N, C-alpha and C positions, 0 to 999 in steps of 0.2 A: 114664288116670291117675286114681287115687283120691286124694282130698284129705282125709286123716285128721288133718292137723296143724292146730293153732291155730284151733280152731273158735270163732267169735265169734257164733254163732247165739244169740239170746235164750234165756233159761232155759225159756220156754214160750210157748204161744199159747193164746188163749181165744176162744170164739165163743159168743154168746148162743144157748142152746138146743142147743149142740153136745155130743156125748158123746165120751168118751175114745177109743173105737174109731175113730170117724170122724176125730178129730184125728190119731191115729197114722197112719191110712191117707193122709190129706191130706199130712201131713208127709213120709211116705215117697215119695209121688208127687212132691212139690215137690223133695225132696232128690235123687231119681233123675234128674229132668230137669236140675236145676242141676249135679249131678256130671258128667253127660254133656256138657252144653254147656260148662262150664268146662274139661273135659278137651279138648274140640275146640279151644277158644281157646288153651289151653296148648300143644297140639301145633302150632298155627299159629305161636305166638310163639317156640317153641323147636324148630325143625326139627332133626332129627339127634340127635346126642349131645353130651356135654360136652367132647368132644375137638376139637382144632383149636386155633388160636393155640398157646398152650402149655398150654391147659386152664384157666388162671386166669380169663381174661376170660369164657370160655364158662361156667365154673362159676358165676360171679357172675350172668351173664345168666339162667341157669337158675334160680338161687335167687330172683332178683327176679321172674321170670315165674311161679314157683310161688306166691310171696307175692301177686302180683296176682291170680292165678287163684283163690286161696282167698277173697280179698275179693270178687271177682265172684260166686263161687259163693254166698257168704253173702247177698249182695244179691239174687241171683236167688231164693233160697229165701224170703227175706223178702217180696219182691215177689209171689211165687206165693201165699204164705199170705195176704197182704193181699187179693189178688184173690179168694181163696176166702172172704173175709169174716171172717178172724181178726184179732185185734189182739194186740200183744205184752203179756204180763203185766208189770206194773210192780213 
């Protein structure tokens, strides 16, 4: 599951002595890890499809799981960037 909606990732990251190419590579690495991990968590939280019940409850659970997964993904990206020595631009 790709999480392209509602991105709340900070506008940018900075690192003393870091260059733009390294920052892009580190961001891509962190984003790739976080997307994959959040996707696994989403799949665990929402097994199957939106059908069942009458579709209403399942659709709500899916929407909430997606919302939660996006938040987890954004936190994982931030944690990864912080571990790599970056700070969020103010």
